[in-house]
Structures are given as C-alpha cells and as structure tokens.
N, CA, C and O atoms as a GROMACS GRO file, in nm:
protein
  604
    1MET      N    1   0.085  -0.117   0.000
    1MET     CA    2   0.000   0.000   0.000
    1MET      C    3   0.089   0.123   0.000
    1MET      O    4   0.187   0.129   0.074
    2THR      N    5   0.056   0.219  -0.081
    2THR     CA    6   0.134   0.341  -0.092
    2THR      C    7   0.069   0.451  -0.010
    2THR      O    8  -0.051   0.476  -0.021
    3ASP      N    9   0.150   0.517   0.071
    3ASP     CA   10   0.100   0.628   0.152
    3ASP      C   11   0.122   0.756   0.073
    3ASP      O   12   0.236   0.791   0.040
    4THR      N   13   0.016   0.825   0.043
    4THR     CA   14   0.027   0.949  -0.034
    4THR      C   15   0.065   1.068   0.052
    4THR      O   16   0.088   1.177   0.001
    5GLY      N   17   0.071   1.046   0.185
    5GLY     CA   18   0.109   1.154   0.275
    5GLY      C   19  -0.005   1.247   0.312
    5GLY      O   20   0.015   1.346   0.383
    6ARG      N   21  -0.122   1.215   0.266
    6ARG     CA   22  -0.237   1.300   0.298
    6ARG      C   23  -0.323   1.232   0.404
    6ARG      O   24  -0.338   1.110   0.406
    7GLU      N   25  -0.378   1.314   0.492
    7GLU     CA   26  -0.474   1.263   0.589
    7GLU      C   27  -0.607   1.240   0.517
    7GLU      O   28  -0.639   1.312   0.423
    8PRO      N   29  -0.684   1.140   0.560
    8PRO     CA   30  -0.816   1.122   0.499
    8PRO      C   31  -0.905   1.241   0.534
    8PRO      O   32  -0.888   1.306   0.637
    9ARG      N   33  -0.999   1.268   0.447
    9ARG     CA   34  -1.093   1.378   0.472
    9ARG      C   35  -1.188   1.340   0.584
    9ARG      O   36  -1.222   1.222   0.602
   10ALA      N   37  -1.230   1.438   0.659
   10ALA     CA   38  -1.326   1.415   0.767
   10ALA      C   39  -1.461   1.376   0.709
   10ALA      O   40  -1.507   1.435   0.612
   11LEU      N   41  -1.523   1.276   0.769
   11LEU     CA   42  -1.655   1.234   0.726
   11LEU      C   43  -1.754   1.349   0.742
   11LEU      O   44  -1.840   1.372   0.657
   12ILE      N   45  -1.741   1.420   0.852
   12ILE     CA   46  -1.823   1.539   0.876
   12ILE      C   47  -1.730   1.658   0.856
   12ILE      O   48  -1.648   1.688   0.943
   13SER      N   49  -1.742   1.725   0.743
   13SER     CA   50  -1.645   1.828   0.705
   13SER      C   51  -1.638   1.943   0.805
   13SER      O   52  -1.535   2.011   0.812
   14ALA      N   53  -1.744   1.967   0.881
   14ALA     CA   54  -1.741   2.074   0.980
   14ALA      C   55  -1.641   2.045   1.093
   14ALA      O   56  -1.600   2.137   1.164
   15LEU      N   57  -1.601   1.918   1.109
   15LEU     CA   58  -1.504   1.882   1.212
   15LEU      C   59  -1.359   1.902   1.168
   15LEU      O   60  -1.269   1.895   1.251
   16GLN      N   61  -1.336   1.928   1.040
   16GLN     CA   62  -1.200   1.940   0.989
   16GLN      C   63  -1.117   2.045   1.063
   16GLN      O   64  -1.001   2.018   1.093
   17PRO      N   65  -1.170   2.164   1.093
   17PRO     CA   66  -1.088   2.260   1.169
   17PRO      C   67  -1.046   2.208   1.306
   17PRO      O   68  -0.935   2.236   1.352
   18PHE      N   69  -1.133   2.132   1.370
   18PHE     CA   70  -1.099   2.072   1.498
   18PHE      C   71  -0.985   1.972   1.481
   18PHE      O   72  -0.887   1.976   1.556
   19TYR      N   73  -0.996   1.884   1.381
   19TYR     CA   74  -0.891   1.785   1.356
   19TYR      C   75  -0.759   1.852   1.320
   19TYR      O   76  -0.653   1.803   1.359
   20ASP      N   77  -0.765   1.961   1.247
   20ASP     CA   78  -0.642   2.033   1.210
   20ASP      C   79  -0.567   2.082   1.334
   20ASP      O   80  -0.444   2.087   1.334
   21VAL      N   81  -0.641   2.117   1.438
   21VAL     CA   82  -0.579   2.165   1.562
   21VAL      C   83  -0.528   2.050   1.648
   21VAL      O   84  -0.417   2.058   1.700
   22VAL      N   85  -0.607   1.944   1.662
   22VAL     CA   86  -0.572   1.840   1.759
   22VAL      C   87  -0.484   1.728   1.705
   22VAL      O   88  -0.418   1.660   1.784
   23THR      N   89  -0.480   1.707   1.574
   23THR     CA   90  -0.399   1.598   1.519
   23THR      C   91  -0.252   1.607   1.558
   23THR      O   92  -0.193   1.504   1.592
   24PRO      N   93  -0.188   1.724   1.555
   24PRO     CA   94  -0.048   1.730   1.596
   24PRO      C   95  -0.025   1.696   1.744
   24PRO      O   96   0.088   1.670   1.784
   25LEU      N   97  -0.131   1.695   1.824
   25LEU     CA   98  -0.118   1.664   1.967
   25LEU      C   99  -0.118   1.513   1.993
   25LEU      O  100  -0.085   1.471   2.104
   26ALA      N  101  -0.153   1.432   1.894
   26ALA     CA  102  -0.166   1.288   1.916
   26ALA      C  103  -0.034   1.225   1.959
   26ALA      O  104  -0.031   1.149   2.056
   27TRP      N  105   0.075   1.256   1.891
   27TRP     CA  106   0.202   1.193   1.926
   27TRP      C  107   0.254   1.238   2.061
   27TRP      O  108   0.300   1.154   2.138
   28PRO      N  109   0.249   1.367   2.096
   28PRO     CA  110   0.290   1.404   2.232
   28PRO      C  111   0.206   1.336   2.340
   28PRO      O  112   0.258   1.303   2.447
   29ILE      N  113   0.079   1.314   2.314
   29ILE     CA  114  -0.006   1.245   2.411
   29ILE      C  115   0.043   1.101   2.431
   29ILE      O  116   0.051   1.053   2.544
   30VAL      N  117   0.077   1.034   2.323
   30VAL     CA  118   0.130   0.898   2.332
   30VAL      C  119   0.262   0.898   2.410
   30VAL      O  120   0.282   0.815   2.499
   31ARG      N  121   0.351   0.992   2.378
   31ARG     CA  122   0.480   1.001   2.447
   31ARG      C  123   0.461   1.024   2.596
   31ARG      O  124   0.527   0.960   2.677
   32VAL      N  125   0.373   1.115   2.633
   32VAL     CA  126   0.350   1.145   2.774
   32VAL      C  127   0.288   1.024   2.845
   32VAL      O  128   0.324   0.996   2.960
   33ALA      N  129   0.198   0.953   2.780
   33ALA     CA  130   0.138   0.834   2.842
   33ALA      C  131   0.244   0.728   2.870
   33ALA      O  132   0.246   0.670   2.979
   34VAL      N  133   0.331   0.703   2.774
   34VAL     CA  134   0.438   0.605   2.793
   34VAL      C  135   0.535   0.654   2.899
   34VAL      O  136   0.573   0.579   2.989
   35GLY      N  137   0.576   0.780   2.887
   35GLY     CA  138   0.670   0.837   2.984
   35GLY      C  139   0.615   0.829   3.125
   35GLY      O  140   0.687   0.790   3.217
   36TRP      N  141   0.490   0.865   3.143
   36TRP     CA  142   0.429   0.863   3.277
   36TRP      C  143   0.429   0.721   3.333
   36TRP      O  144   0.461   0.699   3.450
   37ASN      N  145   0.392   0.624   3.249
   37ASN     CA  146   0.392   0.484   3.292
   37ASN      C  147   0.532   0.442   3.340
   37ASN      O  148   0.545   0.380   3.445
   38MET      N  149   0.633   0.476   3.264
   38MET     CA  150   0.770   0.439   3.301
   38MET      C  151   0.816   0.514   3.427
   38MET      O  152   0.883   0.456   3.512
   39ILE      N  153   0.780   0.641   3.438
   39ILE     CA  154   0.816   0.721   3.556
   39ILE      C  155   0.760   0.657   3.682
   39ILE      O  156   0.831   0.644   3.782
   40VAL      N  157   0.634   0.618   3.678
   40VAL     CA  158   0.570   0.559   3.796
   40VAL      C  159   0.643   0.431   3.837
   40VAL      O  160   0.666   0.408   3.956
   41HIS      N  161   0.680   0.348   3.741
   41HIS     CA  162   0.751   0.224   3.774
   41HIS      C  163   0.891   0.252   3.826
   41HIS      O  164   0.937   0.187   3.919
   42GLY      N  165   0.959   0.348   3.766
   42GLY     CA  166   1.093   0.384   3.814
   42GLY      C  167   1.089   0.447   3.952
   42GLY      O  168   1.175   0.418   4.035
   43TYR      N  169   0.990   0.532   3.976
   43TYR     CA  170   0.977   0.596   4.107
   43TYR      C  171   0.950   0.491   4.216
   43TYR      O  172   0.999   0.503   4.328
   44GLY      N  173   0.873   0.390   4.181
   44GLY     CA  174   0.848   0.281   4.277
   44GLY      C  175   0.977   0.213   4.320
   44GLY      O  176   0.992   0.174   4.436
   45LYS      N  177   1.069   0.199   4.228
   45LYS     CA  178   1.198   0.139   4.261
   45LYS      C  179   1.278   0.230   4.353
   45LYS      O  180   1.347   0.182   4.444
   46VAL      N  181   1.270   0.359   4.332
   46VAL     CA  182   1.340   0.455   4.418
   46VAL      C  183   1.283   0.447   4.560
   46VAL      O  184   1.358   0.441   4.657
   47VAL      N  185   1.152   0.446   4.570
   47VAL     CA  186   1.086   0.443   4.701
   47VAL      C  187   1.117   0.314   4.776
   47VAL      O  188   1.142   0.316   4.896
   48ARG      N  189   1.116   0.201   4.705
   48ARG     CA  190   1.147   0.072   4.768
   48ARG      C  191   1.292   0.063   4.809
   48ARG      O  192   1.324   0.001   4.911
   49GLY      N  193   1.379   0.123   4.733
   49GLY     CA  194   1.522   0.112   4.759
   49GLY      C  195   1.583   0.000   4.677
   49GLY      O  196   1.515  -0.095   4.640
   50MET      N  197   1.709   0.012   4.651
   50MET     CA  198   1.775  -0.083   4.562
   50MET      C  199   1.788  -0.223   4.623
   50MET      O  200   1.780  -0.323   4.552
   51GLU      N  201   1.809  -0.231   4.755
   51GLU     CA  202   1.819  -0.362   4.819
   51GLU      C  203   1.687  -0.438   4.808
   51GLU      O  204   1.686  -0.556   4.774
   52LYS      N  205   1.576  -0.371   4.839
   52LYS     CA  206   1.445  -0.435   4.830
   52LYS      C  207   1.413  -0.471   4.685
   52LYS      O  208   1.355  -0.576   4.658
   53GLN      N  209   1.450  -0.383   4.592
   53GLN     CA  210   1.425  -0.412   4.451
   53GLN      C  211   1.503  -0.535   4.407
   53GLN      O  212   1.453  -0.617   4.330
   54THR      N  213   1.625  -0.549   4.457
   54THR     CA  214   1.707  -0.667   4.427
   54THR      C  215   1.640  -0.794   4.478
   54THR      O  216   1.643  -0.897   4.412
   55GLU      N  217   1.580  -0.787   4.597
   55GLU     CA  218   1.506  -0.902   4.652
   55GLU      C  219   1.389  -0.938   4.562
   55GLU      O  220   1.363  -1.056   4.538
   56LEU      N  221   1.318  -0.837   4.514
   56LEU     CA  222   1.204  -0.864   4.426
   56LEU      C  223   1.249  -0.927   4.295
   56LEU      O  224   1.183  -1.016   4.242
   57PHE      N  225   1.362  -0.881   4.242
   57PHE     CA  226   1.418  -0.941   4.121
   57PHE      C  227   1.451  -1.088   4.146
   57PHE      O  228   1.421  -1.174   4.064
   58ALA      N  229   1.514  -1.115   4.261
   58ALA     CA  230   1.552  -1.253   4.295
   58ALA      C  231   1.428  -1.342   4.302
   58ALA      O  232   1.434  -1.459   4.263
   59HIS      N  233   1.317  -1.288   4.351
   59HIS     CA  234   1.191  -1.363   4.356
   59HIS      C  235   1.147  -1.404   4.216
   59HIS      O  236   1.085  -1.509   4.198
   60ASP      N  237   1.178  -1.321   4.117
   60ASP     CA  238   1.146  -1.351   3.977
   60ASP      C  239   1.261  -1.423   3.906
   60ASP      O  240   1.261  -1.434   3.783
   61SER      N  241   1.357  -1.472   3.983
   61SER     CA  242   1.474  -1.542   3.928
   61SER      C  243   1.560  -1.454   3.838
   61SER      O  244   1.620  -1.502   3.742
   62VAL      N  245   1.565  -1.326   3.870
   62VAL     CA  246   1.648  -1.232   3.795
   62VAL      C  247   1.767  -1.197   3.883
   62VAL      O  248   1.751  -1.142   3.992
   63SER      N  249   1.886  -1.228   3.833
   63SER     CA  250   2.005  -1.191   3.908
   63SER      C  251   2.062  -1.063   3.847
   63SER      O  252   2.024  -1.023   3.737
   64GLY      N  253   2.150  -1.002   3.917
   64GLY     CA  254   2.209  -0.877   3.870
   64GLY      C  255   2.233  -0.782   3.984
   64GLY      O  256   2.308  -0.685   3.973
   65GLY      N  257   2.168  -0.812   4.095
   65GLY     CA  258   2.192  -0.736   4.216
   65GLY      C  259   2.157  -0.589   4.206
   65GLY      O  260   2.076  -0.546   4.124
   66VAL      N  261   2.221  -0.513   4.292
   66VAL     CA  262   2.196  -0.370   4.302
   66VAL      C  263   2.230  -0.297   4.171
   66VAL      O  264   2.155  -0.208   4.132
   67PRO      N  265   2.339  -0.333   4.101
   67PRO     CA  266   2.367  -0.263   3.975
   67PRO      C  267   2.252  -0.274   3.873
   67PRO      O  268   2.222  -0.176   3.805
   68LEU      N  269   2.189  -0.391   3.864
   68LEU     CA  270   2.076  -0.406   3.773
   68LEU      C  271   1.958  -0.321   3.821
   68LEU      O  272   1.892  -0.256   3.740
   69ALA      N  273   1.932  -0.322   3.949
   69ALA     CA  274   1.823  -0.240   4.003
   69ALA      C  275   1.847  -0.092   3.973
   69ALA      O  276   1.755  -0.020   3.936
   70GLN      N  277   1.971  -0.048   3.988
   70GLN     CA  278   2.004   0.092   3.958
   70GLN      C  279   1.986   0.122   3.810
   70GLN      O  280   1.930   0.225   3.773
   71LEU      N  281   2.034   0.032   3.725
   71LEU     CA  282   2.020   0.051   3.580
   71LEU      C  283   1.874   0.062   3.539
   71LEU      O  284   1.837   0.152   3.464
   72LEU      N  285   1.792  -0.030   3.588
   72LEU     CA  286   1.651  -0.028   3.550
   72LEU      C  287   1.578   0.092   3.608
   72LEU      O  288   1.482   0.141   3.548
   73THR      N  289   1.622   0.140   3.722
   73THR     CA  290   1.564   0.263   3.778
   73THR      C  291   1.595   0.381   3.687
   73THR      O  292   1.508   0.465   3.662
   74VAL      N  293   1.718   0.388   3.638
   74VAL     CA  294   1.756   0.497   3.546
   74VAL      C  295   1.677   0.485   3.416
   74VAL      O  296   1.626   0.585   3.365
   75VAL      N  297   1.667   0.362   3.363
   75VAL     CA  298   1.593   0.342   3.238
   75VAL      C  299   1.448   0.384   3.255
   75VAL      O  300   1.393   0.454   3.170
   76GLU      N  301   1.385   0.341   3.364
   76GLU     CA  302   1.243   0.369   3.382
   76GLU      C  303   1.216   0.513   3.424
   76GLU      O  304   1.132   0.580   3.365
   77LEU      N  305   1.286   0.561   3.526
   77LEU     CA  306   1.260   0.696   3.576
   77LEU      C  307   1.319   0.801   3.483
   77LEU      O  308   1.247   0.889   3.435
   78GLY      N  309   1.448   0.792   3.457
   78GLY     CA  310   1.512   0.889   3.368
   78GLY      C  311   1.461   0.878   3.226
   78GLY      O  312   1.433   0.979   3.161
   79GLY      N  313   1.448   0.754   3.178
   79GLY     CA  314   1.397   0.734   3.043
   79GLY      C  315   1.253   0.780   3.030
   79GLY      O  316   1.216   0.839   2.928
   80GLY      N  317   1.173   0.755   3.131
   80GLY     CA  318   1.033   0.800   3.127
   80GLY      C  319   1.022   0.951   3.119
   80GLY      O  320   0.941   1.004   3.044
   81ILE      N  321   1.104   1.020   3.197
   81ILE     CA  322   1.104   1.167   3.192
   81ILE      C  323   1.146   1.214   3.053
   81ILE      O  324   1.084   1.304   2.997
   82CYS      N  325   1.250   1.153   2.999
   82CYS     CA  326   1.299   1.195   2.867
   82CYS      C  327   1.199   1.163   2.756
   82CYS      O  328   1.181   1.243   2.664
   83ILE      N  329   1.134   1.048   2.763
   83ILE     CA  330   1.032   1.014   2.662
   83ILE      C  331   0.918   1.114   2.669
   83ILE      O  332   0.873   1.165   2.566
   84ALA      N  333   0.870   1.143   2.789
   84ALA     CA  334   0.759   1.237   2.803
   84ALA      C  335   0.796   1.375   2.748
   84ALA      O  336   0.714   1.440   2.683
   85ALA      N  337   0.918   1.418   2.774
   85ALA     CA  338   0.963   1.549   2.726
   85ALA      C  339   1.008   1.546   2.581
   85ALA      O  340   1.019   1.651   2.516
   86GLY      N  341   1.035   1.428   2.529
   86GLY     CA  342   1.082   1.416   2.392
   86GLY      C  343   1.230   1.450   2.379
   86GLY      O  344   1.271   1.511   2.281
   87LEU      N  345   1.309   1.410   2.478
   87LEU     CA  346   1.453   1.437   2.477
   87LEU      C  347   1.529   1.304   2.463
   87LEU      O  348   1.511   1.214   2.544
   88LEU      N  349   1.612   1.294   2.360
   88LEU     CA  350   1.681   1.168   2.330
   88LEU      C  351   1.579   1.054   2.324
   88LEU      O  352   1.602   0.943   2.373
   89THR      N  353   1.468   1.084   2.262
   89THR     CA  354   1.350   0.999   2.265
   89THR      C  355   1.376   0.860   2.211
   89THR      O  356   1.337   0.761   2.273
   90ARG      N  357   1.442   0.851   2.096
   90ARG     CA  358   1.462   0.719   2.035
   90ARG      C  359   1.547   0.629   2.125
   90ARG      O  360   1.516   0.511   2.143
   91PHE      N  361   1.653   0.684   2.182
   91PHE     CA  362   1.741   0.606   2.270
   91PHE      C  363   1.663   0.551   2.389
   91PHE      O  364   1.665   0.431   2.416
   92TRP      N  365   1.595   0.641   2.462
   92TRP     CA  366   1.525   0.598   2.583
   92TRP      C  367   1.408   0.506   2.552
   92TRP      O  368   1.382   0.412   2.627
   93ALA      N  369   1.337   0.532   2.443
   93ALA     CA  370   1.226   0.443   2.406
   93ALA      C  371   1.278   0.304   2.370
   93ALA      O  372   1.215   0.204   2.403
   94ALA      N  373   1.392   0.298   2.301
   94ALA     CA  374   1.452   0.168   2.269
   94ALA      C  375   1.495   0.095   2.395
   94ALA      O  376   1.476  -0.026   2.408
   95ALA      N  377   1.554   0.169   2.490
   95ALA     CA  378   1.596   0.107   2.617
   95ALA      C  379   1.475   0.051   2.691
   95ALA      O  380   1.480  -0.060   2.743
   96CYS      N  381   1.367   0.127   2.696
   96CYS     CA  382   1.245   0.080   2.763
   96CYS      C  383   1.185  -0.040   2.688
   96CYS      O  384   1.138  -0.134   2.751
   97ALA      N  385   1.187  -0.036   2.555
   97ALA     CA  386   1.134  -0.147   2.475
   97ALA      C  387   1.214  -0.274   2.501
   97ALA      O  388   1.156  -0.383   2.510
   98LEU      N  389   1.346  -0.263   2.513
   98LEU     CA  390   1.428  -0.380   2.542
   98LEU      C  391   1.396  -0.437   2.680
   98LEU      O  392   1.382  -0.558   2.696
   99GLU      N  393   1.384  -0.350   2.778
   99GLU     CA  394   1.349  -0.397   2.912
   99GLU      C  395   1.213  -0.467   2.911
   99GLU      O  396   1.198  -0.576   2.966
  100LEU      N  397   1.115  -0.404   2.848
  100LEU     CA  398   0.981  -0.462   2.845
  100LEU      C  399   0.978  -0.589   2.761
  100LEU      O  400   0.899  -0.680   2.789
  101GLY      N  401   1.061  -0.597   2.659
  101GLY     CA  402   1.072  -0.721   2.581
  101GLY      C  403   1.124  -0.835   2.666
  101GLY      O  404   1.074  -0.947   2.657
  102TYR      N  405   1.225  -0.808   2.747
  102TYR     CA  406   1.278  -0.910   2.837
  102TYR      C  407   1.169  -0.955   2.936
  102TYR      O  408   1.147  -1.074   2.957
  103ILE      N  409   1.102  -0.857   2.995
  103ILE     CA  410   0.997  -0.891   3.092
  103ILE      C  411   0.888  -0.974   3.024
  103ILE      O  412   0.839  -1.072   3.081
  104THR      N  413   0.849  -0.934   2.903
  104THR     CA  414   0.742  -1.003   2.831
  104THR      C  415   0.780  -1.146   2.795
  104THR      O  416   0.710  -1.241   2.830
  105PHE      N  417   0.892  -1.161   2.724
  105PHE     CA  418   0.924  -1.291   2.665
  105PHE      C  419   1.000  -1.385   2.756
  105PHE      O  420   0.993  -1.507   2.739
  106ILE      N  421   1.072  -1.331   2.854
  106ILE     CA  422   1.150  -1.416   2.943
  106ILE      C  423   1.077  -1.440   3.076
  106ILE      O  424   1.070  -1.553   3.123
  107LEU      N  425   1.023  -1.334   3.135
  107LEU     CA  426   0.963  -1.348   3.268
  107LEU      C  427   0.814  -1.385   3.266
  107LEU      O  428   0.770  -1.466   3.347
  108TYR      N  429   0.736  -1.326   3.173
  108TYR     CA  430   0.591  -1.340   3.183
  108TYR      C  431   0.528  -1.430   3.078
  108TYR      O  432   0.413  -1.470   3.094
  109TRP      N  433   0.598  -1.462   2.970
  109TRP     CA  434   0.536  -1.535   2.859
  109TRP      C  435   0.471  -1.665   2.905
  109TRP      O  436   0.361  -1.698   2.862
  110HIS      N  437   0.538  -1.740   2.990
  110HIS     CA  438   0.488  -1.870   3.035
  110HIS      C  439   0.360  -1.859   3.119
  110HIS      O  440   0.292  -1.959   3.141
  111ASN      N  441   0.328  -1.738   3.166
  111ASN     CA  442   0.206  -1.719   3.245
  111ASN      C  443   0.083  -1.697   3.159
  111ASN      O  444  -0.028  -1.691   3.211
  112GLY      N  445   0.101  -1.685   3.029
  112GLY     CA  446  -0.013  -1.659   2.941
  112GLY      C  447  -0.036  -1.510   2.921
  112GLY      O  448   0.042  -1.427   2.967
  113PHE      N  449  -0.142  -1.478   2.854
  113PHE     CA  450  -0.168  -1.341   2.810
  113PHE      C  451  -0.215  -1.248   2.922
  113PHE      O  452  -0.162  -1.138   2.935
  114SER      N  453  -0.310  -1.288   3.002
  114SER     CA  454  -0.379  -1.198   3.094
  114SER      C  455  -0.288  -1.140   3.202
  114SER      O  456  -0.219  -1.213   3.273
  115TRP      N  457  -0.290  -1.010   3.213
  115TRP     CA  458  -0.210  -0.944   3.318
  115TRP      C  459  -0.262  -0.979   3.456
  115TRP      O  460  -0.188  -0.969   3.553
  116LEU      N  461  -0.387  -1.021   3.466
  116LEU     CA  462  -0.442  -1.059   3.597
  116LEU      C  463  -0.372  -1.182   3.654
  116LEU      O  464  -0.370  -1.201   3.775
  117GLY      N  465  -0.315  -1.264   3.567
  117GLY     CA  466  -0.240  -1.381   3.610
  117GLY      C  467  -0.090  -1.362   3.592
  117GLY      O  468  -0.017  -1.459   3.569
  118ARG      N  469  -0.045  -1.237   3.603
  118ARG     CA  470   0.096  -1.201   3.583
  118ARG      C  471   0.143  -1.241   3.444
  118ARG      O  472   0.256  -1.286   3.423
  119GLY      N  473   0.051  -1.224   3.347
  119GLY     CA  474   0.082  -1.254   3.208
  119GLY      C  475   0.146  -1.136   3.138
  119GLY      O  476   0.175  -1.034   3.200
  120TYR      N  477   0.167  -1.151   3.009
  120TYR     CA  478   0.244  -1.055   2.931
  120TYR      C  479   0.162  -0.945   2.865
  120TYR      O  480   0.220  -0.862   2.795
  121GLU      N  481   0.032  -0.943   2.883
  121GLU     CA  482  -0.055  -0.846   2.816
  121GLU      C  483  -0.006  -0.702   2.832
  121GLU      O  484   0.013  -0.631   2.733
  122TYR      N  485   0.016  -0.660   2.953
  122TYR     CA  486   0.052  -0.522   2.986
  122TYR      C  487   0.192  -0.488   2.934
  122TYR      O  488   0.211  -0.384   2.871
  123THR      N  489   0.288  -0.574   2.959
  123THR     CA  490   0.426  -0.544   2.919
  123THR      C  491   0.443  -0.552   2.768
  123THR      O  492   0.523  -0.477   2.712
  124LEU      N  493   0.370  -0.639   2.702
  124LEU     CA  494   0.378  -0.646   2.556
  124LEU      C  495   0.323  -0.517   2.495
  124LEU      O  496   0.385  -0.460   2.405
  125MET      N  497   0.209  -0.472   2.543
  125MET     CA  498   0.149  -0.351   2.487
  125MET      C  499   0.241  -0.231   2.506
  125MET      O  500   0.267  -0.158   2.410
  126TRP      N  501   0.291  -0.208   2.628
  126TRP     CA  502   0.379  -0.094   2.652
  126TRP      C  503   0.512  -0.110   2.579
  126TRP      O  504   0.569  -0.011   2.533
  127GLY      N  505   0.561  -0.231   2.567
  127GLY     CA  506   0.685  -0.254   2.494
  127GLY      C  507   0.670  -0.221   2.346
  127GLY      O  508   0.760  -0.162   2.287
  128LEU      N  509   0.558  -0.259   2.287
  128LEU     CA  510   0.535  -0.227   2.146
  128LEU      C  511   0.518  -0.077   2.124
  128LEU      O  512   0.564  -0.023   2.023
  129VAL      N  513   0.452  -0.010   2.216
  129VAL     CA  514   0.439   0.136   2.203
  129VAL      C  515   0.576   0.202   2.218
  129VAL      O  516   0.607   0.296   2.145
  130CYS      N  517   0.658   0.155   2.310
  130CYS     CA  518   0.795   0.207   2.322
  130CYS      C  519   0.874   0.183   2.194
  130CYS      O  520   0.947   0.271   2.149
  131PHE      N  521   0.858   0.065   2.135
  131PHE     CA  522   0.926   0.034   2.010
  131PHE      C  523   0.881   0.130   1.899
  131PHE      O  524   0.964   0.178   1.822
  132ALA      N  525   0.750   0.157   1.892
  132ALA     CA  526   0.698   0.251   1.792
  132ALA      C  527   0.757   0.390   1.813
  132ALA      O  528   0.791   0.458   1.716
  133ILE      N  529   0.768   0.433   1.938
  133ILE     CA  530   0.828   0.563   1.967
  133ILE      C  531   0.974   0.564   1.927
  133ILE      O  532   1.023   0.663   1.873
  134ALA      N  533   1.045   0.453   1.952
  134ALA     CA  534   1.186   0.444   1.911
  134ALA      C  535   1.198   0.457   1.760
  134ALA      O  536   1.294   0.517   1.711
  135LEU      N  537   1.104   0.401   1.686
  135LEU     CA  538   1.108   0.411   1.540
  135LEU      C  539   1.074   0.552   1.492
  135LEU      O  540   1.135   0.601   1.398
  136ARG      N  541   0.978   0.616   1.555
  136ARG     CA  542   0.926   0.745   1.510
  136ARG      C  543   1.004   0.864   1.565
  136ARG      O  544   1.016   0.966   1.498
  137GLY      N  545   1.056   0.851   1.686
  137GLY     CA  546   1.125   0.964   1.748
  137GLY      C  547   1.028   1.054   1.824
  137GLY      O  548   0.911   1.020   1.843
  138GLY      N  549   1.079   1.168   1.865
  138GLY     CA  550   1.001   1.258   1.950
  138GLY      C  551   0.882   1.322   1.883
  138GLY      O  552   0.781   1.348   1.949
  139GLY      N  553   0.891   1.347   1.755
  139GLY     CA  554   0.780   1.407   1.683
  139GLY      C  555   0.758   1.552   1.722
  139GLY      O  556   0.846   1.615   1.782
  140PRO      N  557   0.641   1.606   1.686
  140PRO     CA  558   0.614   1.747   1.716
  140PRO      C  559   0.606   1.771   1.867
  140PRO      O  560   0.573   1.681   1.944
  141TYR      N  561   0.635   1.890   1.905
  141TYR     CA  562   0.629   1.932   2.045
  141TYR      C  563   0.723   1.849   2.133
  141TYR      O  564   0.688   1.813   2.246
  142SER      N  565   0.841   1.821   2.083
  142SER     CA  566   0.942   1.748   2.160
  142SER      C  567   1.066   1.835   2.174
  142SER      O  568   1.089   1.926   2.093
  143LEU      N  569   1.146   1.807   2.276
  143LEU     CA  570   1.273   1.878   2.290
  143LEU      C  571   1.368   1.840   2.177
  143LEU      O  572   1.449   1.922   2.135
  144ASP      N  573   1.359   1.717   2.128
  144ASP     CA  574   1.440   1.678   2.013
  144ASP      C  575   1.411   1.771   1.894
  144ASP      O  576   1.503   1.817   1.827
  145ARG      N  577   1.284   1.797   1.869
  145ARG     CA  578   1.244   1.884   1.758
  145ARG      C  579   1.293   2.026   1.783
  145ARG      O  580   1.341   2.093   1.691
  146LEU      N  581   1.281   2.071   1.907
  146LEU     CA  582   1.326   2.206   1.941
  146LEU      C  583   1.477   2.222   1.921
  146LEU      O  584   1.523   2.324   1.871
  147LEU      N  585   1.553   2.119   1.959
  147LEU     CA  586   1.698   2.122   1.943
  147LEU      C  587   1.740   2.097   1.798
  147LEU      O  588   1.852   2.130   1.758
  148GLY      N  589   1.651   2.039   1.719
  148GLY     CA  590   1.682   2.012   1.580
  148GLY      C  591   1.770   1.890   1.558
  148GLY      O  592   1.826   1.873   1.450
  149ARG      N  593   1.782   1.807   1.658
  149ARG     CA  594   1.866   1.686   1.649
  149ARG      C  595   1.800   1.573   1.729
  149ARG      O  596   1.730   1.595   1.828
  150GLU      N  597   1.825   1.450   1.681
  150GLU     CA  598   1.784   1.333   1.757
  150GLU      C  599   1.876   1.218   1.722
  150GLU      O  600   1.944   1.220   1.620
  151ILE      N  601   1.878   1.119   1.808
  151ILE     CA  602   1.964   1.003   1.786
  151ILE      C  603   1.905   0.920   1.676
  151ILE      O  604   1.961   0.816   1.640
   0.00000   0.00000   0.00000
C-alpha cells in the first residue's frame, strides 16, 4: 500500500478545523502516556530502595543485584522523563522497549496473556508502544524537535 502523505478527509467536514488543531497533539499524548507509565515504575523502585528491589528481582529469578536495580531505575525513571519530554527519545524508548521485551518474553510469557495472572498483556502492549516511539522519534512538540537533532 502506498502512503500518499495525505490525511483522509473528515466524514463530517465541519469537524476538519478541529482535527487540524488536535492531530499534531496525538504523538505528544502517546509520548506522555508512555513516559508517565515508566516514571511511575521507576519511582516505585526509588521508594522501595535498591536492596528491596534486588530481593524482588531474585523472587522472579532475575540476578544482577543492586547494579541491575540501579540501571533499571535509570531506564524507567530517567527514560520515562525523557520520553515524556521528547529528549533523546529514540534512545530511551529503545531502552524501555528492550526492558519490556525481556519482561514479556523471558519473565511473563509462560504465564499466558492476561495481566491478571501475571501474564504478558501489559508489558507487551507498553513494549510495542515504546518500540513505535523508538522508530518514530520525538515528533512534534518534543525537545528533540526544538533542538533540531535526535539520535
């Protein structure tokens, strides 16, 4: 299928001015939603502390100790802030996608789909959205766009 680069016309033409205003906001909304999700998870690690986080990892058969807990806290908290702001967006979104891919396919896959049974539903969805952000970059209303550079 060939993309002509044009948006489809509004079914109700009177709505077109509204769509013209809000369409550029779609990507920042996605970035902020992903960033906020990652920030909350990273902040939880800060509040628990690295030793407690290491214990929780061990419960999931994940070794790596405090250094891994620190790394994932930076990826989630720092990366979440950067994704939401659109700063170094591709790098941080890729880092989050890799983490969520590991959680999905290594830790949760055997539990099945439903997140209610500690399945991969939630981590797969957020991981795919992070991957899409890594492919697309910060987009409009991002610090990457303001700086005129991105990774």
